[in-house]
N, C-alpha and C positions, 0 to 999 in steps of 0.2 A: 561554648563547650557543649551545651546540651543539644544544640543543633546538629552536632556531629552524629548523635545517636538517634535523635527524633526523626530527622529527614529520611534516612534510609529505612527506618521502621515504618514510617507512614507510607513510603512508596512501596515497600514490600506488601504491606497490609492492603493497600488499595488495589494492587495488581492481583493479589489472592482473592480479595473480595470480588472483583469483577469476574474472574473465571469461576469462582464458586456459585455466584448468582447465575451465570450463563449456563453451567452444567445443571444446576438445580432446576432452572426454568425449562431447559430442554428435556430432562427427565420427566418433569411433570406433564409436559405437552404430550410426550410419548405414552405415558401411562393413561392419560385421559383418552388418547386414541385406542389404546388396547381395550379400555373398559367399554367404549362405545362399539367395539368390534370392527372398527376401521383398521385399514392396512397402514402400517407405519412407513410404507415405501415412499410416502409424500416427501420425506426428509432426504431421500436419496435421489440425486440427479441422474437423469437417464443418460445424459451426455457428459462424459468425462472431459475435462479441459485437456487440450493438446499440450503435451509437454514441450514440443518444439516451439509452440507459439508463446509459451510461458517464458522460456529461456530467451527467445527473441525479444519480448517485451522488456525483460530485466536488462538485457544487453544494451537495447536501445535507450533505456532510462539511464543507465550508468554512463553510456557515451554522451548523452545529453548533458549530464552533470558535469563531466569532464570538460566538454566543450564550453559549458557556461563558466567554469573556472578559468579556463584559458581566456576567453573573451573578456571576462571580468578582470583579469590581470592586465590585459592589454588596455582596457578602458581606464583602469586605475592609474597606470603608468603614463598614458599619452593623453588624457583629457583631464579636466578640472574636477571630475566626479570624486567624491569621497570613496575610499577603498571599501568600506563596508557596503555602501549602496551599490557599487559597481559589481562586487562579488555576488552578494545576495540576489540582486535583480537579474543578473545573467544566469545564475544557476537555477532560479525558479523559471525563468523564461525558456531556457533550452531544455530543462527537465520536463516542463509542460509541453513544449513543442515536440519532444520525442514521444511522449505518451499519446499525443494526438495523431502523429504519423503512425505509430503502432496500431492505434485503434482503426485507422483507415485501412492499413494493410491487413489486419486481422478480419475486418468486415468484408473486405473483398475476397479473402481466402475462405471464409465461411460460406459466402455465396457461391463460390466455385465449388466447394465440397457438396453442397446440397444440390 
């Protein structure tokens, strides 16, 4: 009964604590740069990520996961593999494969843009 209250509270407190420490640290770094007289533009990237490549990466990743679920279902039904092993291994395999393919496509595109 107590775990119904404790677990969400601890989860919320952990997430809040992580963000609090991150923003506090970022603020202290920037204040130290300002005190030294340095420019705070170090924190801002010169090159903004291409929105089209971000959407392509997300689409490829979701497509890889869907393909992994499909192949996992086929493996679970037509082989002796356990259902959990078939699904999880194929989701990770095709999800990772799609990220690698996206990296290669994005690398080629960035070389072409420069």
